C-alpha positions as a Markdown table, in Angstrom:
| # | Residue | x | y | z |
|---|---|---|---|---|
| 1 | Met | 60.4 | -184.4 | -23.3 |
| 2 | Ser | 62.1 | -181.9 | -25.6 |
| 3 | Val | 60.5 | -178.9 | -27.2 |
| 4 | Lys | 61.6 | -177.7 | -30.6 |
| 5 | Pro | 62.7 | -174.1 | -30.8 |
| 6 | Arg | 60.1 | -172.0 | -32.7 |
| 7 | Ile | 61.1 | -169.6 | -35.5 |
| 8 | Leu | 58.9 | -167.0 | -37.3 |
| 9 | Ile | 60.0 | -166.2 | -40.8 |
| 10 | Val | 58.6 | -163.0 | -42.4 |
| 11 | Asp | 59.3 | -162.2 | -46.1 |
| 12 | Asp | 57.4 | -160.7 | -49.0 |
| 13 | Glu | 58.8 | -163.3 | -51.5 |
| 14 | Pro | 56.9 | -166.7 | -51.3 |
| 15 | Glu | 59.8 | -168.6 | -52.9 |
| 16 | Thr | 62.2 | -167.3 | -50.2 |
| 17 | Leu | 59.8 | -168.2 | -47.4 |
| 18 | Glu | 59.4 | -171.7 | -48.8 |
| 19 | Leu | 63.1 | -172.3 | -49.1 |
| 20 | Val | 64.0 | -170.9 | -45.7 |
| 21 | Glu | 61.1 | -172.8 | -44.1 |
| 22 | Phe | 62.2 | -176.1 | -45.6 |
| 23 | Asn | 65.8 | -175.7 | -44.5 |
| 24 | Leu | 64.9 | -174.7 | -40.9 |
| 25 | Arg | 62.4 | -177.6 | -40.6 |
| 26 | Gln | 65.2 | -180.0 | -41.8 |
| 27 | Ala | 67.4 | -178.5 | -39.1 |
| 28 | Gly | 64.8 | -179.4 | -36.4 |
| 29 | Phe | 63.0 | -176.1 | -35.9 |
| 30 | Asp | 59.2 | -175.5 | -35.5 |
| 31 | Val | 58.6 | -172.9 | -38.2 |
| 32 | Ser | 55.8 | -170.4 | -38.8 |
| 33 | Thr | 55.8 | -168.1 | -41.8 |
| 34 | Ala | 54.1 | -164.8 | -42.8 |
| 35 | Glu | 54.3 | -162.7 | -45.9 |
| 36 | Ala | 54.8 | -159.0 | -45.5 |
| 37 | Glu | 51.4 | -157.5 | -46.5 |
| 38 | Ala | 52.7 | -154.1 | -47.4 |
| 39 | Met | 55.9 | -152.8 | -48.8 |
| 40 | Lys | 57.3 | -149.4 | -47.9 |
| 41 | Phe | 60.0 | -147.5 | -49.7 |
| 42 | Gly | 60.4 | -144.0 | -48.3 |
| 43 | Asp | 57.1 | -142.2 | -49.0 |
| 44 | Val | 55.8 | -145.1 | -51.2 |
| 45 | Leu | 53.5 | -147.6 | -49.5 |
| 46 | Ile | 52.2 | -150.6 | -51.6 |
| 47 | Asp | 49.4 | -152.3 | -49.7 |
| 48 | Leu | 48.9 | -155.7 | -51.2 |
| 49 | Pro | 45.7 | -156.9 | -49.4 |
| 50 | Arg | 43.9 | -153.6 | -50.2 |
| 51 | His | 45.4 | -153.4 | -53.7 |
| 52 | Gln | 46.4 | -149.8 | -53.0 |
| 53 | Leu | 49.3 | -147.5 | -53.6 |
| 54 | Ser | 49.9 | -144.4 | -51.4 |
| 55 | Ile | 52.6 | -141.8 | -51.8 |
| 56 | Arg | 53.1 | -139.5 | -48.8 |
| 57 | Gly | 49.8 | -140.8 | -47.4 |
| 58 | Lys | 47.8 | -139.8 | -50.6 |
| 59 | Lys | 46.1 | -142.7 | -52.5 |
| 60 | Val | 47.2 | -143.1 | -56.1 |
| 61 | Glu | 44.8 | -144.7 | -58.5 |
| 62 | Leu | 46.3 | -147.5 | -60.6 |
| 63 | Thr | 44.8 | -149.9 | -63.0 |
| 64 | Ala | 45.0 | -153.6 | -62.1 |
| 65 | Thr | 47.8 | -154.1 | -64.6 |
| 66 | Glu | 49.8 | -151.1 | -63.4 |
| 67 | Phe | 49.4 | -152.3 | -59.8 |
| 68 | Lys | 50.6 | -155.8 | -60.7 |
| 69 | Leu | 53.5 | -154.4 | -62.7 |
| 70 | Leu | 54.6 | -152.3 | -59.8 |
| 71 | Thr | 54.3 | -155.1 | -57.2 |
| 72 | Val | 56.2 | -157.6 | -59.4 |
| 73 | Leu | 59.0 | -155.0 | -59.8 |
| 74 | Ala | 58.9 | -154.1 | -56.1 |
| 75 | Gln | 58.9 | -157.8 | -54.9 |
| 76 | Arg | 62.0 | -158.3 | -57.1 |
| 77 | Arg | 63.6 | -155.0 | -56.2 |
| 78 | Gly | 67.2 | -154.6 | -57.2 |
| 79 | Arg | 66.9 | -157.3 | -59.9 |
| 80 | Val | 66.5 | -156.4 | -63.6 |
| 81 | Gln | 63.4 | -157.8 | -65.1 |
| 82 | Ser | 63.4 | -158.3 | -68.9 |
| 83 | Arg | 60.5 | -157.2 | -71.0 |
| 84 | Asp | 59.8 | -160.9 | -71.8 |
| 85 | Thr | 59.8 | -161.8 | -68.1 |
| 86 | Leu | 57.4 | -159.0 | -67.3 |
| 87 | Leu | 55.2 | -159.9 | -70.3 |
| 88 | Arg | 55.0 | -163.5 | -68.9 |
| 89 | Asp | 54.6 | -162.6 | -65.2 |
| 90 | Val | 52.2 | -159.6 | -65.5 |
| 91 | Trp | 50.3 | -160.2 | -68.7 |
| 92 | Asp | 50.6 | -164.0 | -69.0 |
| 93 | Tyr | 52.0 | -163.7 | -72.5 |
| 94 | Asn | 54.0 | -166.8 | -73.5 |
| 95 | Ser | 55.0 | -166.0 | -77.0 |
| 96 | Leu | 58.1 | -163.9 | -78.0 |
| 97 | Val | 56.1 | -161.3 | -79.8 |
| 98 | Asp | 57.7 | -157.8 | -80.1 |
| 99 | Thr | 55.4 | -155.6 | -78.1 |
| 100 | Arg | 55.6 | -152.2 | -76.6 |
| 101 | Thr | 53.1 | -153.0 | -73.9 |
| 102 | Val | 55.6 | -153.0 | -71.1 |
| 103 | Asp | 57.1 | -149.7 | -72.2 |
| 104 | Thr | 53.7 | -148.1 | -72.5 |
| 105 | His | 52.6 | -149.3 | -69.0 |
| 106 | Met | 55.9 | -148.2 | -67.5 |
| 107 | Arg | 55.4 | -144.7 | -69.0 |
| 108 | Cys | 51.9 | -144.4 | -67.5 |
| 109 | Leu | 53.0 | -145.8 | -64.2 |
| 110 | Arg | 55.8 | -143.3 | -64.0 |
| 111 | Glu | 53.4 | -140.4 | -64.7 |
| 112 | Lys | 51.1 | -141.5 | -61.9 |
| 113 | Leu | 54.0 | -141.9 | -59.4 |
| 114 | Gly | 55.4 | -138.5 | -60.1 |
| 115 | Pro | 58.6 | -137.9 | -58.1 |
| 116 | Ala | 58.3 | -141.5 | -56.7 |
| 117 | Ala | 59.0 | -142.7 | -60.2 |
| 118 | Lys | 62.7 | -142.5 | -59.2 |
| 119 | His | 62.2 | -146.1 | -58.0 |
| 120 | Leu | 61.6 | -147.3 | -61.5 |
| 121 | Asp | 64.9 | -147.7 | -63.4 |
| 122 | Thr | 65.3 | -148.5 | -67.1 |
| 123 | Val | 68.2 | -150.7 | -67.9 |
| 124 | Arg | 68.8 | -149.9 | -71.5 |
| 125 | Gly | 68.5 | -152.9 | -73.8 |
| 126 | Val | 67.6 | -155.2 | -70.9 |
| 127 | Gly | 64.5 | -154.2 | -69.1 |
| 128 | Tyr | 63.4 | -152.5 | -65.8 |
| 129 | Arg | 64.3 | -152.6 | -62.2 |
| 130 | Phe | 62.8 | -151.3 | -58.9 |
| 131 | Ala | 65.4 | -149.4 | -57.0 |
| 132 | Glu | 65.1 | -148.4 | -53.3 |
């Protein structure tokens, strides 16, 4: 009787977890998965289950939309997100209306983050990116 080797995959991106899990199962492994419940970037801690942001241990109050915007950018860190993509994924807007909603929320989010706003890059003419 043979026992399959067991592997635990931990990642904060569900699509990545699903893809890696599928490939490892196809290769004959017994797979367990877990999403990272918090993301930490220096002094910034994004606690997903509690829906909280802390900077240097101090809680920062965000609106639900600001928190969702921050987590979407952090989960896709390093990758530029266009305004249209953010409108679709954060606000569920499906039309290509010209709106300054994303820019307005980014400005408010940066103000609340203070020095930690260094993680939010503007890519001129394209969109925004979370940088570590």
